[in-house]
C-alpha angles and dihedrals in degrees: 000000000000116000114241117234089358121187116271094025101076125220122309091244092057092050090050094046095046112029121191113288093023118110095178105083095178093052107049092175091064111082110183093193091057091046091051089055093059119104121250093253091050091050092050091047093052092047092051090052088055091053096255112145135185095054097128095096098033121115122231096261091053092045091053092050092046093051093047089050092047091050092048091049090049092050091049091049091050092049090048091051092051093050089046091061090074094048128083140196112014092011090060091051091050091051091052091051093047093051093048095044114034121196114291094014120098094175105082096180093051108047091174091064108082110187093192090056092047091050089057092059119105120251092252091051091050092050091047093052092047091051089050088055092051096255111145133188097053097128095094098034121115121231095260090053092046090053091050091047093051093047090049091049092049094047098040102102091188092058125101093253100050089117088080101264133295093084119156117262113229134196145138093299098046104149130224088244089065094041093055098037123101109254115234117197102169143015088259093067115102128205113258090230140347112286093025114151109238134192131195145151094199110126096211093049091052094044094049092047092053096042091050086062093041088247120158126207112255145164126218106260113247096024095089118115134189091356093304129119115268127210108356121230142152121236113218121195090214088066094045119258111283116224092209090063119085118201116237134178122274089242092057092044094051092043090059091041091056097039090055092045092232128176121217111224114188151138129240094197137008118242089266090059096252120132113272128214093191117131139147133189117220135178119212088207100060138021098238094058 
């Protein structure tokens, strides 16, 4: 007969509170081993649902840590809310403030804008995101000013990017392809039908689309100028790797994409329902894109 509470096994309550593979004893529903087994896209998706932004350039280890932290913070917030139900007066006021303004976010009316996350971005990333939102004059701004400007742009509901990013860029050379394409502003948007022409400027949408097809960001070799990427392309293994294409980082690819005010026109599926690799980059400011 098994020995109860035998030596070397620990008490039953400890085993229940901290199951194997879980290094967060106070949050038994958070299993770090399971989280570490998730794919990069799944990690980014879960972080987005928890209001965590700026995950596009994060590696898997950082994504895992960020998700564990977000889940721990959520568990603490939930525990705090439950204990606050039995308190009155000042405790009630604190609960109200906590619910409206979660940790790391100083913008209570826009829970998807995390100022702490934005402050961790690099200067180049801040400038790139501001350019994508149509904010000019960032070249001489210091990091603190860039952070404030991006937060203001994200929280300004009257601004051109209040839809949450990914909005179509328009200009004198806006093509009919863009005018008649379905606009996609986030990874949650679905095509209206197979074969539908889509258009976006959202970095995460573009990155996910390419990575789902094992595409890598590239520039056409020999078209670079002044140290900047030249003609932008994706290299797909299904088409056979092209020698004339040189792989570049996502940061460099998106920097050129934003600086040139390009739109990404693409398909998710062909009209027969099969995955499509079709895409085209167009500029509304000039005919050659």
